[in-house]
N, C-alpha and C positions, 0 to 999 in steps of 0.2 A: 264709416259709422265709427263712433265711439260707442264702445264693447263694453265699459268697466260697468260693472253692479257687485255692490258687498253692502251686506247687512247680516246680522247676527241677532238673531231672539233669544233670549233665553225665557226660562218660565215666567208665564206674567202672573203676577198679582190681580186681583180682583177688584173694579174699581170701585172707587172709593165711595162711602156713604153719603149720600144725601144732606143728611140732616148734619151741619158742623156747628162747633161754638165757636161765636167768630171774636177771635182776641185783637185786642190792640198790638201794632207791630212796631218797633222804633223806625227808624227810615234807613235805607241801607247805603249801604256806606262803599266806598271806592276801596279796592283791594289793590288791584296792579292791571296791568297793559302787558299784554307781548304780542309779537308779528304773528302769522303763519303763512305757507304760502300754499298754493291752489293745484293740484295735481288735473289731467286731463277730467273733464264733467265736473269743476269744481270742488272738487274734494279737498278738505283742508288736512295740511298736517301742520303740526305746533313740533316745536323741540323741548323734551325736557330730560330730567335725569331720573333716575329708577334708584330708591335706596340710596347705599353708597357708594355707587361705581361712579367713576367720575366724570365718562364719556357722556355726553348728550346723546337721544336718541330721538326717531321720528315717530311721533303718534299719531294717526286719523282721529279726527275731531268730530265723535260721530252718533249723534239721536237715536242710529239704527239699533245699536248695541245695547241690549241689557244690564252691562256690568263693568268691566275695563280689564284688558288684556295684554298679554307677553307673549310675540313670536316664538316660538320653540328653539328654532337657531341661536335667538338670541339671550335665551337661559343658556344653552348650554356654551356659545363662545363668553359669557363673564360669570360661569359656574353658579347659576343659582341655585338654590334647593328649593324643591319642590316637593310637594306632597300629591302622591295618588288620590284621587276620590270618586264617589258616586255619583256626583254632580254632570248633568247630560245637557250640552247646547246643542243649538239644533242651528243649520245653516241652509244654504244652496246644495250643497253636498249632502246631505245627510243629520243622522244623528249619533253625537261620541259623548265616551267621558271624557273630564278633563284632569288635569292637575293643576294645583295651586301653587302660589308663594305667595302666604298668610301674611296680613298684618304689616304691610312695606305702604313706603310714602314715595310720591310721585313729587319733585320736584320742578315744578312751574316755575318762570320769571318770577320773582317776586312774591311766590307764593309756595308753601310747602302741605301737600294734603296726605293724612297720617289716615294710618290705621284703615287702608286700602287692600281688598283680595283679591290678587290678578289670576284668572287663571289664562290656560296658555293655549294656545293655536299654531296651527300652522299658517304663516303668510307667506311663504315662498312667492305663489301665487300671487298674489298684491306686489312682491318686490319686484317680480319678472314684468308684470303691467308697466309699473311708473320709471323703471330700471332708478330706483332706491330704493335703498332698503326698507321698510315696512317692521318696524320692532313691537309695536302693538296699536291698540285702540282706544280712546277713552270715550268714556259711555255713561249709563246712569249714573254710575259710581259717584262720577264727578259733579253730572248736572242736577243730582238734586240738591247736594249744598247750598250751591250757588245759583245768582242771578249771573246770566252770561249774557252780553252783549257781542254781535259777532256784526264787522264791517268790511262788507265786502269793496266795498272804493278805496279803503287805505289799507286794507289786508290785517287789520286787527282785531282781537278780541280782550273787552273788558271784563272783567271779574268783578262782583258786587257780593256783599255779604246779603242775605236774605232779609225782605224788610219793605215799604212802603218805598214804590218808588213811580215817578211821572214818567212816562212814555212819551217821546218824541212825537210831536203835530205831523197831523198829516200822514199818520198810517191807521193801521186797525189793529185790534188786540182778539185773538183768537183764546177761545176756549178748550182745547184739546179735553178727551180724556185721557188720563193720565196711568199707563199699567207701570210696568220700566220701559215704555216708549211713549213717544207723544201721539195720541191715537185721533184726526181731523175730521168731522163730517163734511165732507165736498162734494158738489153735482158735476155732472160731465154730459156731454150731450155727443153723438153722432149719429147713429140711426134713429135712436131716441134719446131722449134724457133720465137721464138714473141719477140718484143720490146714494153717496152709501160715507162706510169708514177707510181710510186708508191712514196709514203710517206717513210721521215728515222723516227723513232719514235724510240727515248730511253726509253721512257715508255713501249713499247711493250716487254715482257718477253718471246719474243720467235725470231725467227729467221726468218721466212718469212710469209706473209699472202697476200692470193689471195682471192677475190669476187667473190661466186659463178657463178656471172654473166659474170665475166671477163673470166673466166676457161672455162664457158658455150660457150661464144662468139670466143675467139681466137682458141677453140677447141686444147689447149696446152697439155693436159696431156692424158698420157696413159692410153686405153682404159681398157688394161687387170688389169691393177694396182687397186685393191680395197682401196680405202679409210677407216680408222675404225674412229666410231664416240668418239669424247672424250668433256670435259669438259672445259668452257672457263669463265671466268670472265673481268668485266669492268665496265664502269660507267652504273651503271642503272641494275646490278647484276649480275646473272649467264646463262650462256646459251650454249646449246651444237652446237658444229661446227664439221666440219668433218677433218680428218688428213692421210697428203700423203706425199710422196716425191719427189721432182721437180728434174731432173738430173742436171740441171747448173744455178747455178743462176750468171750474171756476173756486177756488182759493177765497174763504171769505169774500170780499166785495170784486175782486181782482179775478177776471176772464181773461185766458188765453187761447189764443186760437190755432189750430194745427200742431197739436203737441206731440211729438217725437213719445213713442209708445211701446213698449216692449209688454209681450206676451209670455206669460213665465208659468212652466207645467208643475205646479206646487205639486208634487209628488208626497215630500213631508210635510206640506202644511205650516212651510214658516209663516205666512201670512195669517195666519187663525181664521182661513174663511170657515164658515160663514160670516165670521163677525167682523173682518178687516178685508177687503177688494185688493189691497195691493200697498203701492206707496209711492209718496211724492219724493222726488231724488234733490240731489241737489245743484244740478244745471237749471233747473225753475227756483229753488230756493233761495237762488244766491243772486236771485235780480231783488232781492229784499235786503236791507238791514236788520237783522234780526237781533229781539231780546226773547231768549230763551229765560222763562222766569218758570222752574220747576215747583219752586215751595209754595209761589202762590195758583199753580197750575195754568198759566198764561204763555201765550208765543205773542210779542208783536213784530207786526210785520213792517216795513216803512219801503215803499219803492225807490231803490237806487238806481244810478245811472246806468247799469245792467240792463235794466228793468225792461226796454225793447229792443235788446238784443235778438236778433233772428236765431232761430234755433238751427240744430246742426240734423239738418236732412240728408247726407251723403249715407252713402252704402257701397262697399267695398266687397264685404265675406271676405279679406283677410286680417288674419288674427297675426298679430306679430308682438314680440314678448325677447325681453333683455337678457339672455340665458349664455353662462359662462363668458359674460363683457362682448357678447355680440347679440347685434338687434337682428332676431332670427325668426324664419316664419316659421310659424307652429301649425296654425288654423287654418284650411281652403273652403270654403261653402262649395258643394258641386252646384255648379250652374253661374255662378257669382262672375261680378267683375273681374276679380282674382284669378278664378278658375279660367275664365276666356282668356287673361292675359298670361296665362300659362306659367304663374308661381308655382313652385314646390316645395313641399315640407325639407323644411332643412337651410332653403334658400336665405345667405347672409345679405341683409340690408346695405348699400355705402353711401347710396346718396337716394335722396328724392327730390327731382328737378332741381336738380344742380347743388341742394343743401347739402354740404356732407358734415357735419355738425357732431354725428354722431349720437344726438340725443331724439332718444326712442318718444319723448313727449311732442317734442317738435316735427317729426315725424307724421307723428298720430294726426297732428293738428293741420299737416300740410295735406293731408289723405279725407280728412274731415269737410270738403267743398265738394258740393253735389255739380255732376253732368261737367268735369273738367278731363281733360287728357294729362297725365303723366308721366314723365319717363323716371324710372327706379331702373337706377344700378345695383345688381346682384351677384353675389358670389354662387357660383356651382361647381360642385367637384373639380375646386383648384380654377374654375374659367370666368371673364365675367360676361356678364350679359346685362344689357338694357332693354326692358321689357316697358311696355306699354301698357298703364291702365286705366280706362276709362272708367270714371265714378258714377255712379244713376243716384236719383233723388227717390227716397220713399212717397215720396206727395204725388 
């Protein structure tokens, strides 16, 4: 089962005042277009340069980030000067003070964004999840300056200046509450029907997440359905969550049924409950082409050719990471299919069903098939072993 969760929430500003003076706007102007690639779960990664460093770096494009950031090891590698501050950020691993690289420029293809304050965090876990270095996160500090069009059919991003814009026909325009993050009112149905606020989070490689507190208070979940325990990753490291299915999630006029759902024990109140109940991640959002219009406080959704794709219901309980150049088993959930297949921490994976690509994202895609038998070749104590993994479905 796909196990990535990633989101950062900074201190949130209050909602905008309802009384606003309406001023005429110029037409939005096209600035640039550049490609992105997708990691597991639909998470978007773009290449960009930081300040005067000539190397291009990997940045996650993340509406769930309240700012913009750099990885601490990237700062060490390129000797980026930092300033300690009392500013704190909150993530699934807790609350921590962060240093900053102040007043720097981000160079995207065809666009240099100036006067950005990058906070610094450790993204080593994310790099090990994807098998590629994650150098930073692009969030609100970028999105609030532009209109951003995301096309998941051809993996391109268009950036436009703020202004009047005509949205594509055949879609719908949402009007989220904007703090540093877009917060959308959605309806959901399982044991009963409910409606609540949820973040729109392109940096989360999952479909849907609810805080355990919201799930309990709302009584939304069918009691006879038994969630399984799984592994998730995010700012601050790894932690366990529960995984289940919700009968229906409705975003605007669009209904999704039998949606895979993470249940998160929100010890540090990352989700700001009781104001927000959780988040919609990019494995659901990627089913639309998006227009993120932060200046006008709008998000436009247009169903694309991924809209009808099946959800990922597979479950293995196997946590694999790219560590020191090896694809390594790190976590095994007790009683899970991986436990029953006798995987052990430290096993090095050489192949999955005869695939010897040594690509962790390829291997994760292969084990994200429910109700299949997979032969996985591992190295343990200098010996090769062939383990039989039977995946199950959370439905």
